[in-house]
N, C-alpha and C positions, 0 to 999 in steps of 0.2 A: 504494500500500500504506500503510495506516494502522496505528498502534499501538492495540491494544485491551487495556487493562490488566485484571488479574484480582485477585480477593480470594477465595482458597480457604479455607473454614472447615471444620475437623475437630475434633470433641470440644470445640466451643465456643471454639476458638483459630484465629487466622489462621496458616496453615501453607503450606509447599510440601512435597509428598510425591512419591514415585515412583509414577506412576499405576497400574502393574500390581500394586502391592503391597497395595492396599486389601483388607481382610477384614472382613466383618460380625462374625465371631467375635472377641469382645473389643474390637471397634472399633479394630483395629490397622492400622498402615500404616508403611512405611519413610519416615522424616521427613528431609527435607533442611534444613528451617528452621522454627523456631517463633518467631513474632513476640512481642515484649514489648508491642506496640501492639495496640489493638483495631481492628475493621474500619472504624470512623469515621475513624481517622487516615488510612488509605489513600484512603478516599472523598474526604476533604478535599483531599488532595494532587492527586488526579485532577481534582477540581472546579476547584481553583486554576489548574491547567494547561489547563483547558478541553478535556479529553479525554473524549469521550462514547463510549458503546457498549461499555464494559468489562463484565465479567461477575463476579457473585458465584456461587460454587458451594458448595452445602451437601453435604458429603461423608458425612454419617451417614444411616442409613435413616430415612424418615418414620415417626413413631410411637414413636421411642425417646427416652429422656431427652436424649441428646446432640443429637438433631435439634432439640429445643426450644431447647437452648443455642445451636446454630448459628443458628437463626432469630432469637434475641435479638441476636446479633452482627450479623446481616444487616440487621435493622431499624435499627440504629444507623447503618450505612452508607447505607441508603436515605433516612433522615431527613437525613443530612448532604448528600446529593447527589441530591435528587429529580429523576427523569427522566434521570439520567445513567448509570445502571447497569442491566444485565439481571440476572435471578436464575434459577438452576436448582438442581434437587435435590429430589426428592419432589413435583414439581409435578403437579397433577391438575386436572380440570375443577372440582372443589369448592373448591380453595384458590387457583387462579390469580388470580382477581379481587382477592383480599385482598392478594396481593403487589403487584399494580399499584396498589391504593389506598395501600399503604405507601410507594410512590414508585418502584417499578421501572418502567423504560420497556418492557420485554418480559419474558415468562417463557420459560425454556429447558426443553425437555421431551425426555426420552429414554424412560425405562422405562414411562411411562403409555401411550405409543404403540407402542413396540417391546417386546413381551414375548411369552413362549411361542414365541419364535423367529421371529415374523412381525410385520407392520405391522397394528396394530388401527385400521383406518380409522374405525370407529365412535367410538372414543375421540378420535381426531384431529378428527373433525367436531364432537363435543361441545365440545372445547376451543376450536375456532375459533368456534363459536356463542357460547360463554361470554364470550370476550374479544376476538374479532376476529382475522382473519388477520394484520393489521399489528402485532399485539402478541406474535406467536408466533415463537420461534426453535427450530428442530429441531436437537437435538444428535445428530450422526451420528458420534460418537466410535467408533473402530474399531481392530481388531487384525487382523494378517495371518495367514491360515491357508491352506495349500496354494496359495500364490501370489496370493491375492485378499484384499481387505479386507472384513471383515464388521463390521456394527454390533454393539457390545457394550453391555450394560445392567447395571443393579444394581451401581453403582459399578465398572463395567467388568469385572465378574467373569464374566458370562454371554454367550456368543456367541449371536447370532441367525442366521437363514439369509439375512438381508438384506445384499446386497452394496453397497458404496459404489462406484457406477459411474454412468455418464451416464443410464442408464435410471431408476435410483432417484432421482437428482436431479431429473430431468424429472417423475417421478410425484408428487413431494412439493412441488414449487415452488408449486402452487396453494393450499397449506395453511399457508404461513409467510412471514414477512418476510425471514428470514435463515437461514443454516445456521452452526452451530458444529461444528468437527471437531477433536477431540483425537486425535492419533496416539498411542494409548495405550502401545504398545511402547517408545516413546522419551520419553514424558511424564515430566518431572522428572529426566531424565538429562543434559541439556545436551550430548548426544552427536552432534548433527546431526539435520537434518530427515529425514522420510520422503519421499525424493525422488519415488518412484513415485506415492505418494498425492497429493503436491503437483501433479504433472503432470496427474493425473486431474481434480482440482478446477480447475486453471487452464484446462484445455481446455473447461470448461463455462462458469462465470462469468456466469450469467444474473441472479442476485440476489446480494447480499452474502454472502460466506463468510469466516469467521474461522478461521484455522488455528492450532493450538496443538500443541506437542510437539517437543522436541529442540533448539530454538534455543539455542545456547551462545556465539555470537560474532556480530560484525557481518558476517563472511564468510557465515555461515548466512543472515543477512537478505538479503544480495545474491543468494545462490543461490535463496532462496525467491522473491524478486521476479522473477528470471529464469525459473525453471521454472514459476511460477504466472502468468506473463505479466502481472504487475502487476495481477492481478484479485483477489488475496487480501489480506485484512488479517491481522494477526498478534498473537498473545499471547505474551509472554515471562514465564516464572515464575521457576524456580530460578536461572537465569543472571543475573537482574537484581540489582543491588546492594541494592535494597530488601529482597530476600529472601536476602542473603548471597552473591550471585554476583558475577562480575567485570564485567558489563556495566553501565555507568553509566546510570541512569534518565534523567538530564538529556540525555545524548547520544542515547539512543533517541528521546526526545521531540522533540529538535531535528531528528533525521534523518527521522522518520516523521510529520511534521506533515501 
């Protein structure tokens, strides 16, 4: 299990938010932390510690003023650490190559592929043709409904009919290099991991998967490693001292090398 750091950008600022609180109306969210540093500060830190494969997430809708501000922040990070970070949020076939040219190692995609409640394989194939399978990360961020996990889109506001299960993972593995999975119901709460989801992901483990959501302690990391059968990487956000939490970044880095 490796540590995959994050840089979440909302309204042009590096933040940590409660995942399920995002709203397009007024660009609002419940905020755990607002950084006084810009995105390049965190990129430089991750670069100096030789941590690759972290992700930048743009949390405002594409086409809005705030999205442009998010992109400006993201480009600072990508210039600081070219090839070291992935980027997601508003990614389409049309703009994916531009983000890679700006220095992203991969583009992370959700709503362009998962929309109207289904998987749009035509868009997925267009994306793969534009940038290559090895540069695509599919974001399978999900919420639980009636005992099952369903992929959610549009800043985690809309449910699809696509379940996060072994069949879905098998169907999508030919179109991407990695999966990123935010457990949205616990995202930003530092309240413990989604154990059932972690078991599903750990039972599969055919390509890299990064799990995010709910990690609040080193005990959570141990449980994640056990239940995920040491097949999953992990992102820690609000619980990290970089973002106002109790877990020391340096301790996480030393433990998850």
